[in-house]
All heavy atoms as a GROMACS GRO file, in nm:
protein
  575
    1MET      N    1  -0.338   0.003   0.841
    1MET     CA    2  -0.232   0.096   0.811
    1MET      C    3  -0.127   0.024   0.727
    1MET      O    4  -0.093  -0.091   0.755
    1MET     CB    5  -0.173   0.152   0.938
    1MET     CG    6  -0.063   0.253   0.911
    1MET     SD    7   0.028   0.315   1.052
    1MET     CE    8  -0.095   0.366   1.164
    2ASN      N    9  -0.078   0.090   0.633
    2ASN     CA   10   0.027   0.036   0.548
    2ASN      C   11   0.154   0.016   0.631
    2ASN      O   12   0.187   0.096   0.717
    2ASN     CB   13   0.052   0.134   0.434
    2ASN     CG   14   0.141   0.076   0.329
    2ASN    OD1   15   0.205  -0.030   0.348
    2ASN    ND2   16   0.142   0.141   0.212
    3ARG      N   17   0.224  -0.092   0.603
    3ARG     CA   18   0.345  -0.123   0.679
    3ARG      C   19   0.452  -0.016   0.663
    3ARG      O   20   0.524   0.018   0.755
    3ARG     CB   21   0.396  -0.259   0.634
    3ARG     CG   22   0.508  -0.310   0.719
    3ARG     CD   23   0.547  -0.450   0.674
    3ARG     NE   24   0.640  -0.501   0.769
    3ARG     CZ   25   0.637  -0.622   0.820
    3ARG    NH1   26   0.542  -0.703   0.782
    3ARG    NH2   27   0.726  -0.661   0.906
    4ARG      N   28   0.462   0.042   0.543
    4ARG     CA   29   0.560   0.146   0.516
    4ARG      C   30   0.530   0.273   0.596
    4ARG      O   31   0.622   0.334   0.652
    4ARG     CB   32   0.559   0.178   0.367
    4ARG     CG   33   0.661   0.281   0.326
    4ARG     CD   34   0.668   0.289   0.172
    4ARG     NE   35   0.762   0.389   0.136
    4ARG     CZ   36   0.736   0.503   0.079
    4ARG    NH1   37   0.609   0.533   0.053
    4ARG    NH2   38   0.828   0.590   0.046
    5ILE      N   39   0.404   0.308   0.605
    5ILE     CA   40   0.365   0.426   0.681
    5ILE      C   41   0.396   0.407   0.830
    5ILE      O   42   0.446   0.495   0.898
    5ILE     CB   43   0.216   0.461   0.658
    5ILE    CG1   44   0.196   0.505   0.512
    5ILE    CG2   45   0.173   0.570   0.753
    5ILE    CD1   46   0.051   0.524   0.476
    6GLY      N   47   0.368   0.286   0.879
    6GLY     CA   48   0.397   0.256   1.021
    6GLY      C   49   0.547   0.265   1.048
    6GLY      O   50   0.587   0.316   1.155
    7SER      N   51   0.626   0.216   0.955
    7SER     CA   52   0.772   0.226   0.972
    7SER      C   53   0.819   0.371   0.974
    7SER      O   54   0.906   0.411   1.051
    7SER     CB   55   0.844   0.151   0.863
    7SER     OG   56   0.814   0.012   0.868
    8LEU      N   57   0.763   0.451   0.884
    8LEU     CA   58   0.802   0.594   0.878
    8LEU      C   59   0.765   0.665   1.007
    8LEU      O   60   0.841   0.750   1.058
    8LEU     CB   61   0.733   0.662   0.759
    8LEU     CG   62   0.794   0.631   0.622
    8LEU    CD1   63   0.710   0.696   0.511
    8LEU    CD2   64   0.938   0.677   0.614
    9ILE      N   65   0.648   0.634   1.062
    9ILE     CA   66   0.606   0.694   1.191
    9ILE      C   67   0.702   0.654   1.300
    9ILE      O   68   0.743   0.737   1.382
    9ILE     CB   69   0.462   0.658   1.222
    9ILE    CG1   70   0.366   0.725   1.122
    9ILE    CG2   71   0.425   0.701   1.363
    9ILE    CD1   72   0.222   0.683   1.134
   10LEU      N   73   0.738   0.529   1.306
   10LEU     CA   74   0.831   0.479   1.409
   10LEU      C   75   0.967   0.549   1.394
   10LEU      O   76   1.023   0.595   1.495
   10LEU     CB   77   0.845   0.329   1.401
   10LEU     CG   78   0.945   0.266   1.499
   10LEU    CD1   79   0.894   0.289   1.642
   10LEU    CD2   80   0.962   0.117   1.470
   11TYR      N   81   1.019   0.558   1.272
   11TYR     CA   82   1.148   0.622   1.251
   11TYR      C   83   1.141   0.771   1.288
   11TYR      O   84   1.233   0.825   1.347
   11TYR     CB   85   1.193   0.608   1.106
   11TYR     CG   86   1.227   0.468   1.068
   11TYR    CD1   87   1.199   0.420   0.941
   11TYR    CD2   88   1.282   0.378   1.158
   11TYR    CE1   89   1.227   0.289   0.902
   11TYR    CE2   90   1.312   0.247   1.122
   11TYR     CZ   91   1.283   0.204   0.993
   11TYR     OH   92   1.312   0.076   0.958
   12GLY      N   93   1.031   0.835   1.256
   12GLY     CA   94   1.014   0.975   1.292
   12GLY      C   95   1.013   0.997   1.441
   12GLY      O   96   1.070   1.094   1.493
   13MET      N   97   0.947   0.904   1.515
   13MET     CA   98   0.945   0.914   1.659
   13MET      C   99   1.084   0.896   1.718
   13MET      O  100   1.124   0.968   1.812
   13MET     CB  101   0.846   0.814   1.716
   13MET     CG  102   0.701   0.848   1.690
   13MET     SD  103   0.587   0.718   1.738
   13MET     CE  104   0.619   0.705   1.914
   14ILE      N  105   1.159   0.801   1.664
   14ILE     CA  106   1.294   0.777   1.714
   14ILE      C  107   1.386   0.896   1.686
   14ILE      O  108   1.460   0.943   1.774
   14ILE     CB  109   1.352   0.648   1.654
   14ILE    CG1  110   1.275   0.526   1.707
   14ILE    CG2  111   1.500   0.634   1.683
   14ILE    CD1  112   1.306   0.396   1.635
   15VAL      N  113   1.379   0.950   1.564
   15VAL     CA  114   1.459   1.069   1.528
   15VAL      C  115   1.421   1.186   1.615
   15VAL      O  116   1.506   1.263   1.662
   15VAL     CB  117   1.448   1.100   1.378
   15VAL    CG1  118   1.506   1.233   1.344
   15VAL    CG2  119   1.512   0.990   1.296
   16GLY      N  120   1.292   1.205   1.637
   16GLY     CA  121   1.247   1.317   1.720
   16GLY      C  122   1.294   1.305   1.863
   16GLY      O  123   1.333   1.403   1.926
   17ALA      N  124   1.293   1.182   1.918
   17ALA     CA  125   1.344   1.161   2.053
   17ALA      C  126   1.494   1.190   2.064
   17ALA      O  127   1.540   1.254   2.158
   17ALA     CB  128   1.313   1.018   2.101
   18ILE      N  129   1.568   1.140   1.963
   18ILE     CA  130   1.713   1.166   1.965
   18ILE      C  131   1.742   1.316   1.950
   18ILE      O  132   1.825   1.370   2.025
   18ILE     CB  133   1.781   1.085   1.852
   18ILE    CG1  134   1.773   0.938   1.884
   18ILE    CG2  135   1.925   1.129   1.832
   18ILE    CD1  136   1.818   0.846   1.771
   19LEU      N  137   1.675   1.385   1.860
   19LEU     CA  138   1.695   1.528   1.844
   19LEU      C  139   1.654   1.606   1.971
   19LEU      O  140   1.717   1.704   2.005
   19LEU     CB  141   1.618   1.580   1.721
   19LEU     CG  142   1.676   1.541   1.588
   19LEU    CD1  143   1.584   1.593   1.475
   19LEU    CD2  144   1.815   1.592   1.568
   20GLY      N  145   1.550   1.559   2.035
   20GLY     CA  146   1.509   1.624   2.161
   20GLY      C  147   1.612   1.612   2.271
   20GLY      O  148   1.643   1.707   2.343
   21VAL      N  149   1.672   1.493   2.283
   21VAL     CA  150   1.777   1.472   2.384
   21VAL      C  151   1.901   1.556   2.350
   21VAL      O  152   1.959   1.622   2.436
   21VAL     CB  153   1.812   1.322   2.394
   21VAL    CG1  154   1.938   1.301   2.476
   21VAL    CG2  155   1.694   1.247   2.453
   22LEU      N  156   1.943   1.549   2.224
   22LEU     CA  157   2.061   1.628   2.186
   22LEU      C  158   2.036   1.778   2.197
   22LEU      O  159   2.124   1.853   2.240
   22LEU     CB  160   2.102   1.593   2.041
   22LEU     CG  161   2.160   1.453   2.021
   22LEU    CD1  162   2.185   1.425   1.874
   22LEU    CD2  163   2.285   1.433   2.102
   23GLY      N  164   1.918   1.822   2.158
   23GLY     CA  165   1.885   1.963   2.170
   23GLY      C  166   1.877   2.009   2.314
   23GLY      O  167   1.923   2.119   2.349
   24GLY      N  168   1.825   1.922   2.402
   24GLY     CA  169   1.821   1.957   2.541
   24GLY      C  170   1.959   1.965   2.604
   24GLY      O  171   1.982   2.042   2.697
   25TYR      N  172   2.050   1.885   2.553
   25TYR     CA  173   2.184   1.884   2.609
   25TYR      C  174   2.265   2.003   2.557
   25TYR      O  175   2.334   2.070   2.635
   25TYR     CB  176   2.254   1.754   2.571
   25TYR     CG  177   2.394   1.738   2.630
   25TYR    CD1  178   2.409   1.713   2.765
   25TYR    CD2  179   2.505   1.752   2.550
   25TYR    CE1  180   2.534   1.702   2.820
   25TYR    CE2  181   2.634   1.738   2.604
   25TYR     CZ  182   2.646   1.714   2.738
   25TYR     OH  183   2.772   1.703   2.794
   26PHE      N  184   2.260   2.031   2.427
   26PHE     CA  185   2.342   2.135   2.369
   26PHE      C  186   2.274   2.274   2.364
   26PHE      O  187   2.341   2.375   2.368
   26PHE     CB  188   2.385   2.098   2.227
   26PHE     CG  189   2.479   1.979   2.224
   26PHE    CD1  190   2.438   1.858   2.174
   26PHE    CD2  191   2.608   1.992   2.272
   26PHE    CE1  192   2.524   1.751   2.172
   26PHE    CE2  193   2.696   1.887   2.271
   26PHE     CZ  194   2.654   1.763   2.220
   27LEU      N  195   2.142   2.277   2.352
   27LEU     CA  196   2.072   2.402   2.336
   27LEU      C  197   1.968   2.423   2.447
   27LEU      O  198   1.858   2.470   2.423
   27LEU     CB  199   1.997   2.405   2.199
   27LEU     CG  200   2.085   2.388   2.077
   27LEU    CD1  201   1.998   2.368   1.953
   27LEU    CD2  202   2.180   2.506   2.058
   28SER      N  203   2.003   2.389   2.570
   28SER     CA  204   1.908   2.391   2.678
   28SER      C  205   1.852   2.533   2.704
   28SER      O  206   1.731   2.549   2.733
   28SER     CB  207   1.969   2.336   2.804
   28SER     OG  208   2.081   2.412   2.842
   29GLU      N  209   1.935   2.634   2.691
   29GLU     CA  210   1.886   2.772   2.716
   29GLU      C  211   1.786   2.815   2.611
   29GLU      O  212   1.685   2.879   2.641
   29GLU     CB  213   2.004   2.871   2.720
   29GLU     CG  214   2.090   2.854   2.842
   29GLU     CD  215   2.236   2.882   2.811
   29GLU    OE1  216   2.265   2.933   2.701
   29GLU    OE2  217   2.320   2.850   2.897
   30PHE      N  218   1.807   2.774   2.486
   30PHE     CA  219   1.712   2.805   2.377
   30PHE      C  220   1.581   2.734   2.400
   30PHE      O  221   1.474   2.793   2.384
   30PHE     CB  222   1.773   2.769   2.242
   30PHE     CG  223   1.677   2.786   2.129
   30PHE    CD1  224   1.636   2.911   2.088
   30PHE    CD2  225   1.623   2.675   2.065
   30PHE    CE1  226   1.548   2.929   1.982
   30PHE    CE2  227   1.533   2.688   1.963
   30PHE     CZ  228   1.495   2.816   1.922
   31PHE      N  229   1.590   2.604   2.439
   31PHE     CA  230   1.469   2.528   2.463
   31PHE      C  231   1.388   2.588   2.579
   31PHE      O  232   1.266   2.590   2.577
   31PHE     CB  233   1.501   2.384   2.489
   31PHE     CG  234   1.522   2.302   2.366
   31PHE    CD1  235   1.543   2.363   2.242
   31PHE    CD2  236   1.524   2.164   2.368
   31PHE    CE1  237   1.561   2.287   2.126
   31PHE    CE2  238   1.544   2.089   2.255
   31PHE     CZ  239   1.562   2.151   2.134
   32LEU      N  240   1.458   2.636   2.682
   32LEU     CA  241   1.390   2.698   2.794
   32LEU      C  242   1.323   2.828   2.754
   32LEU      O  243   1.219   2.865   2.808
   32LEU     CB  244   1.485   2.723   2.910
   32LEU     CG  245   1.525   2.598   2.986
   32LEU    CD1  246   1.632   2.632   3.092
   32LEU    CD2  247   1.408   2.530   3.053
   33SER      N  248   1.383   2.900   2.657
   33SER     CA  249   1.326   3.028   2.616
   33SER      C  250   1.199   3.009   2.533
   33SER      O  251   1.116   3.100   2.524
   33SER     CB  252   1.428   3.110   2.538
   33SER     OG  253   1.458   3.049   2.415
   34ILE      N  254   1.183   2.894   2.468
   34ILE     CA  255   1.062   2.869   2.388
   34ILE      C  256   0.970   2.769   2.453
   34ILE      O  257   0.878   2.715   2.391
   34ILE     CB  258   1.098   2.822   2.245
   34ILE    CG1  259   1.174   2.689   2.246
   34ILE    CG2  260   1.174   2.927   2.170
   34ILE    CD1  261   1.185   2.624   2.111
   35SER      N  262   0.987   2.740   2.581
   35SER     CA  263   0.902   2.642   2.652
   35SER      C  264   0.758   2.690   2.661
   35SER      O  265   0.668   2.608   2.679
   35SER     CB  266   0.958   2.614   2.789
   35SER     OG  267   0.951   2.728   2.870
   36PHE      N  268   0.736   2.822   2.647
   36PHE     CA  269   0.597   2.871   2.655
   36PHE      C  270   0.514   2.817   2.541
   36PHE      O  271   0.391   2.805   2.554
   36PHE     CB  272   0.595   3.024   2.656
   36PHE     CG  273   0.636   3.087   2.524
   36PHE    CD1  274   0.540   3.122   2.433
   36PHE    CD2  275   0.769   3.111   2.495
   36PHE    CE1  276   0.575   3.178   2.312
   36PHE    CE2  277   0.806   3.169   2.375
   36PHE     CZ  278   0.709   3.203   2.282
   37LEU      N  279   0.576   2.780   2.429
   37LEU     CA  280   0.497   2.726   2.316
   37LEU      C  281   0.437   2.591   2.355
   37LEU      O  282   0.322   2.563   2.322
   37LEU     CB  283   0.588   2.709   2.194
   37LEU     CG  284   0.638   2.836   2.131
   37LEU    CD1  285   0.738   2.806   2.020
   37LEU    CD2  286   0.520   2.915   2.078
   38GLY      N  287   0.512   2.508   2.425
   38GLY     CA  288   0.458   2.381   2.472
   38GLY      C  289   0.346   2.400   2.572
   38GLY      O  290   0.246   2.329   2.569
   39THR      N  291   0.362   2.498   2.660
   39THR     CA  292   0.258   2.527   2.759
   39THR      C  293   0.130   2.575   2.690
   39THR      O  294   0.020   2.532   2.725
   39THR     CB  295   0.309   2.631   2.858
   39THR    OG1  296   0.430   2.587   2.918
   39THR    CG2  297   0.206   2.659   2.967
   40MET      N  298   0.146   2.660   2.591
   40MET     CA  299   0.029   2.707   2.516
   40MET      C  300  -0.041   2.594   2.443
   40MET      O  301  -0.164   2.587   2.439
   40MET     CB  302   0.071   2.818   2.416
   40MET     CG  303   0.102   2.947   2.483
   40MET     SD  304   0.164   3.079   2.373
   40MET     CE  305   0.073   3.059   2.225
   41PHE      N  306   0.038   2.502   2.385
   41PHE     CA  307  -0.020   2.389   2.314
   41PHE      C  308  -0.100   2.301   2.409
   41PHE      O  309  -0.214   2.258   2.377
   41PHE     CB  310   0.090   2.307   2.246
   41PHE     CG  311   0.041   2.185   2.177
   41PHE    CD1  312  -0.032   2.196   2.060
   41PHE    CD2  313   0.070   2.059   2.228
   41PHE    CE1  314  -0.080   2.083   1.996
   41PHE    CE2  315   0.026   1.943   2.163
   41PHE     CZ  316  -0.047   1.955   2.047
   42LEU      N  317  -0.045   2.271   2.526
   42LEU     CA  318  -0.117   2.185   2.622
   42LEU      C  319  -0.242   2.253   2.676
   42LEU      O  320  -0.346   2.189   2.693
   42LEU     CB  321  -0.024   2.148   2.737
   42LEU     CG  322   0.087   2.049   2.702
   42LEU    CD1  323   0.178   2.028   2.823
   42LEU    CD2  324   0.030   1.919   2.656
   43ASN      N  325  -0.237   2.384   2.698
   43ASN     CA  326  -0.356   2.455   2.742
   43ASN      C  327  -0.464   2.457   2.635
   43ASN      O  328  -0.583   2.445   2.664
   43ASN     CB  329  -0.321   2.599   2.781
   43ASN     CG  330  -0.246   2.603   2.914
   43ASN    OD1  331  -0.256   2.511   2.996
   43ASN    ND2  332  -0.171   2.709   2.936
   44ALA      N  333  -0.424   2.467   2.508
   44ALA     CA  334  -0.520   2.462   2.399
   44ALA      C  335  -0.586   2.326   2.390
   44ALA      O  336  -0.708   2.312   2.368
   44ALA     CB  337  -0.453   2.496   2.268
   45LEU      N  338  -0.510   2.218   2.413
   45LEU     CA  339  -0.568   2.086   2.414
   45LEU      C  340  -0.668   2.069   2.527
   45LEU      O  341  -0.775   2.010   2.510
   45LEU     CB  342  -0.461   1.981   2.429
   45LEU     CG  343  -0.378   1.948   2.304
   45LEU    CD1  344  -0.272   1.844   2.337
   45LEU    CD2  345  -0.467   1.897   2.194
   46LYS      N  346  -0.635   2.124   2.643
   46LYS     CA  347  -0.727   2.116   2.755
   46LYS      C  348  -0.858   2.193   2.727
   46LYS      O  349  -0.965   2.150   2.770
   46LYS     CB  350  -0.663   2.174   2.881
   46LYS     CG  351  -0.552   2.088   2.936
   46LYS     CD  352  -0.487   2.157   3.054
   46LYS     CE  353  -0.362   2.089   3.099
   46LYS     NZ  354  -0.293   2.164   3.207
   47MET      N  355  -0.849   2.304   2.655
   47MET     CA  356  -0.969   2.380   2.624
   47MET      C  357  -1.056   2.307   2.524
   47MET      O  358  -1.176   2.331   2.518
   47MET     CB  359  -0.931   2.517   2.568
   47MET     CG  360  -0.876   2.610   2.672
   47MET     SD  361  -0.852   2.783   2.621
   47MET     CE  362  -0.831   2.779   2.449
   48VAL      N  363  -1.001   2.219   2.442
   48VAL     CA  364  -1.077   2.149   2.343
   48VAL      C  365  -1.149   2.025   2.400
   48VAL      O  366  -1.256   1.989   2.357
   48VAL     CB  367  -0.984   2.109   2.224
   48VAL    CG1  368  -1.050   2.011   2.130
   48VAL    CG2  369  -0.939   2.232   2.151
   49VAL      N  370  -1.089   1.965   2.502
   49VAL     CA  371  -1.139   1.839   2.555
   49VAL      C  372  -1.283   1.851   2.612
   49VAL      O  373  -1.371   1.771   2.580
   49VAL     CB  374  -1.044   1.780   2.661
   49VAL    CG1  375  -1.108   1.669   2.736
   49VAL    CG2  376  -0.916   1.735   2.595
   50VAL      N  377  -1.308   1.950   2.695
   50VAL     CA  378  -1.438   1.963   2.761
   50VAL      C  379  -1.552   1.984   2.661
   50VAL      O  380  -1.655   1.916   2.668
   50VAL     CB  381  -1.434   2.074   2.870
   50VAL    CG1  382  -1.571   2.097   2.925
   50VAL    CG2  383  -1.336   2.036   2.979
   51PRO      N  384  -1.539   2.077   2.564
   51PRO     CA  385  -1.647   2.089   2.467
   51PRO      C  386  -1.672   1.962   2.383
   51PRO      O  387  -1.786   1.929   2.350
   51PRO     CB  388  -1.603   2.204   2.375
   51PRO     CG  389  -1.510   2.282   2.458
   51PRO     CD  390  -1.442   2.184   2.546
   52LEU      N  391  -1.566   1.887   2.354
   52LEU     CA  392  -1.583   1.761   2.281
   52LEU      C  393  -1.662   1.659   2.363
   52LEU      O  394  -1.750   1.590   2.309
   52LEU     CB  395  -1.446   1.701   2.243
   52LEU     CG  396  -1.380   1.763   2.121
   52LEU    CD1  397  -1.242   1.702   2.105
   52LEU    CD2  398  -1.464   1.742   1.998
   53ILE      N  399  -1.633   1.650   2.491
   53ILE     CA  400  -1.707   1.554   2.576
   53ILE      C  401  -1.852   1.595   2.589
   53ILE      O  402  -1.942   1.513   2.576
   53ILE     CB  403  -1.637   1.545   2.712
   53ILE    CG1  404  -1.502   1.476   2.700
   53ILE    CG2  405  -1.725   1.469   2.815
   53ILE    CD1  406  -1.419   1.475   2.826
   54VAL      N  407  -1.877   1.722   2.612
   54VAL     CA  408  -2.015   1.772   2.625
   54VAL      C  409  -2.091   1.749   2.495
   54VAL      O  410  -2.205   1.702   2.497
   54VAL     CB  411  -2.016   1.919   2.670
   54VAL    CG1  412  -2.157   1.976   2.661
   54VAL    CG2  413  -1.961   1.934   2.812
   55ALA      N  414  -2.027   1.782   2.383
   55ALA     CA  415  -2.097   1.763   2.255
   55ALA      C  416  -2.127   1.619   2.226
   55ALA      O  417  -2.234   1.583   2.178
   55ALA     CB  418  -2.011   1.825   2.141
   56SER      N  419  -2.034   1.526   2.261
   56SER     CA  420  -2.061   1.385   2.236
   56SER      C  421  -2.169   1.335   2.327
   56SER      O  422  -2.252   1.249   2.284
   56SER     CB  423  -1.932   1.305   2.255
   56SER     OG  424  -1.889   1.310   2.389
   57MET      N  425  -2.179   1.385   2.448
   57MET     CA  426  -2.290   1.344   2.535
   57MET      C  427  -2.422   1.393   2.483
   57MET      O  428  -2.522   1.321   2.486
   57MET     CB  429  -2.264   1.395   2.678
   57MET     CG  430  -2.151   1.323   2.749
   57MET     SD  431  -2.113   1.394   2.909
   57MET     CE  432  -2.264   1.364   2.996
   58ILE      N  433  -2.426   1.516   2.434
   58ILE     CA  434  -2.551   1.572   2.382
   58ILE      C  435  -2.595   1.493   2.258
   58ILE      O  436  -2.712   1.459   2.242
   58ILE     CB  437  -2.535   1.723   2.351
   58ILE    CG1  438  -2.522   1.800   2.480
   58ILE    CG2  439  -2.649   1.774   2.266
   58ILE    CD1  440  -2.484   1.944   2.463
   59VAL      N  441  -2.501   1.464   2.168
   59VAL     CA  442  -2.536   1.388   2.048
   59VAL      C  443  -2.583   1.248   2.085
   59VAL      O  444  -2.676   1.196   2.025
   59VAL     CB  445  -2.415   1.386   1.951
   59VAL    CG1  446  -2.436   1.284   1.842
   59VAL    CG2  447  -2.388   1.522   1.895
   60GLY      N  448  -2.519   1.187   2.184
   60GLY     CA  449  -2.560   1.053   2.224
   60GLY      C  450  -2.702   1.048   2.281
   60GLY      O  451  -2.779   0.960   2.251
   61VAL      N  452  -2.733   1.148   2.366
   61VAL     CA  453  -2.868   1.152   2.423
   61VAL      C  454  -2.971   1.188   2.315
   61VAL      O  455  -3.081   1.130   2.312
   61VAL     CB  456  -2.872   1.255   2.540
   61VAL    CG1  457  -3.015   1.281   2.582
   61VAL    CG2  458  -2.789   1.204   2.655
   62ALA      N  459  -2.934   1.277   2.224
   62ALA     CA  460  -3.030   1.314   2.118
   62ALA      C  461  -3.052   1.197   2.023
   62ALA      O  462  -3.162   1.187   1.964
   62ALA     CB  463  -2.973   1.434   2.042
   63SER      N  464  -2.955   1.110   2.003
   63SER     CA  465  -2.972   0.999   1.911
   63SER      C  466  -3.060   0.889   1.971
   63SER      O  467  -3.104   0.800   1.896
   63SER     CB  468  -2.837   0.942   1.869
   63SER     OG  469  -2.776   0.877   1.979
   64LEU      N  470  -3.085   0.892   2.100
   64LEU     CA  471  -3.173   0.789   2.158
   64LEU      C  472  -3.317   0.805   2.109
   64LEU      O  473  -3.388   0.708   2.097
   64LEU     CB  474  -3.169   0.802   2.313
   64LEU     CG  475  -3.044   0.749   2.382
   64LEU    CD1  476  -3.050   0.778   2.529
   64LEU    CD2  477  -3.030   0.600   2.355
   65GLY      N  478  -3.355   0.928   2.086
   65GLY     CA  479  -3.490   0.951   2.032
   65GLY      C  480  -3.594   0.951   2.140
   65GLY      O  481  -3.648   1.054   2.176
   66ASP      N  482  -3.624   0.838   2.195
   66ASP     CA  483  -3.727   0.825   2.296
   66ASP      C  484  -3.665   0.845   2.436
   66ASP      O  485  -3.567   0.781   2.471
   66ASP     CB  486  -3.791   0.687   2.287
   66ASP     CG  487  -3.914   0.672   2.376
   66ASP    OD1  488  -3.968   0.774   2.419
   66ASP    OD2  489  -3.950   0.557   2.406
   67ILE      N  490  -3.727   0.933   2.515
   67ILE     CA  491  -3.674   0.962   2.648
   67ILE      C  492  -3.684   0.842   2.741
   67ILE      O  493  -3.605   0.822   2.830
   67ILE     CB  494  -3.748   1.084   2.709
   67ILE    CG1  495  -3.726   1.208   2.623
   67ILE    CG2  496  -3.704   1.110   2.851
   67ILE    CD1  497  -3.581   1.252   2.616
   68ALA      N  498  -3.778   0.753   2.715
   68ALA     CA  499  -3.795   0.634   2.799
   68ALA      C  500  -3.673   0.544   2.789
   68ALA      O  501  -3.635   0.479   2.887
   68ALA     CB  502  -3.921   0.560   2.759
   69ARG      N  503  -3.610   0.542   2.673
   69ARG     CA  504  -3.488   0.461   2.658
   69ARG      C  505  -3.376   0.514   2.744
   69ARG      O  506  -3.296   0.438   2.796
   69ARG     CB  507  -3.447   0.458   2.512
   69ARG     CG  508  -3.541   0.381   2.424
   69ARG     CD  509  -3.498   0.382   2.282
   69ARG     NE  510  -3.370   0.314   2.267
   69ARG     CZ  511  -3.302   0.315   2.156
   69ARG    NH1  512  -3.344   0.379   2.048
   69ARG    NH2  513  -3.186   0.251   2.145
   70LEU      N  514  -3.372   0.645   2.764
   70LEU     CA  515  -3.269   0.704   2.850
   70LEU      C  516  -3.291   0.661   2.994
   70LEU      O  517  -3.196   0.629   3.066
   70LEU     CB  518  -3.274   0.856   2.839
   70LEU     CG  519  -3.172   0.934   2.926
   70LEU    CD1  520  -3.032   0.897   2.884
   70LEU    CD2  521  -3.195   1.081   2.914
   71GLY      N  522  -3.418   0.650   3.039
   71GLY     CA  523  -3.448   0.608   3.171
   71GLY      C  524  -3.407   0.461   3.194
   71GLY      O  525  -3.353   0.426   3.300
   72ARG      N  526  -3.430   0.378   3.095
   72ARG     CA  527  -3.389   0.238   3.108
   72ARG      C  528  -3.239   0.226   3.114
   72ARG      O  529  -3.183   0.140   3.181
   72ARG     CB  530  -3.442   0.156   2.992
   72ARG     CG  531  -3.591   0.121   3.010
   72ARG     CD  532  -3.636   0.031   2.903
   72ARG     NE  533  -3.644   0.115   2.782
   72ARG     CZ  534  -3.670   0.071   2.661
   72ARG    NH1  535  -3.688  -0.056   2.638
   72ARG    NH2  536  -3.677   0.153   2.559
   73THR      N  537  -3.168   0.310   3.044
   73THR     CA  538  -3.023   0.308   3.049
   73THR      C  539  -2.972   0.346   3.184
   73THR      O  540  -2.879   0.285   3.238
   73THR     CB  541  -2.964   0.404   2.941
   73THR    OG1  542  -3.018   0.370   2.815
   73THR    CG2  543  -2.813   0.398   2.938
   74ALA      N  544  -3.029   0.449   3.242
   74ALA     CA  545  -2.988   0.497   3.374
   74ALA      C  546  -3.028   0.399   3.485
   74ALA      O  547  -2.972   0.401   3.593
   74ALA     CB  548  -3.045   0.635   3.401
   75GLU      N  549  -3.127   0.316   3.462
   75GLU     CA  550  -3.176   0.222   3.561
   75GLU      C  551  -3.068   0.119   3.595
   75GLU      O  552  -3.066   0.069   3.706
   75GLU     CB  553  -3.300   0.155   3.503
   75GLU     CG  554  -3.372   0.062   3.598
   75GLU     CD  555  -3.497   0.010   3.532
   75GLU    OE1  556  -3.588   0.088   3.507
   75GLU    OE2  557  -3.502  -0.113   3.505
   76TYR      N  558  -2.985   0.083   3.498
   76TYR     CA  559  -2.886  -0.021   3.521
   76TYR      C  560  -2.761   0.031   3.588
   76TYR      O  561  -2.675  -0.047   3.626
   76TYR     CB  562  -2.850  -0.087   3.387
   76TYR     CG  563  -2.966  -0.160   3.325
   76TYR    CD1  564  -3.023  -0.116   3.208
   76TYR    CD2  565  -3.021  -0.271   3.387
   76TYR    CE1  566  -3.130  -0.181   3.152
   76TYR    CE2  567  -3.127  -0.336   3.334
   76TYR     CZ  568  -3.181  -0.293   3.215
   76TYR     OH  569  -3.288  -0.360   3.161
   77CYS      N  570  -2.744   0.159   3.599
   77CYS     CA  571  -2.620   0.215   3.657
   77CYS      C  572  -2.620   0.211   3.807
   77CYS      O  573  -2.708   0.200   3.876
   77CYS     CB  574  -2.599   0.358   3.612
   77CYS     SG  575  -2.566   0.371   3.438
   0.00000   0.00000   0.00000
């Protein structure tokens, strides 16, 4: 990663944290009224995780090719 890009990401995180604290202090009622957006975002992330894990497991087993190799892998567990 470019050093400039890393610095911009760090500055953005610091500015976001400061704005979040100030917004929570001065605009707490507004933030509480839009808190459902954060809940929806987290629920959407949770819905994406399980299919990604299942798909990666299916692709991993399918890439083994020979079923005997899968048995040898499970033998060591």
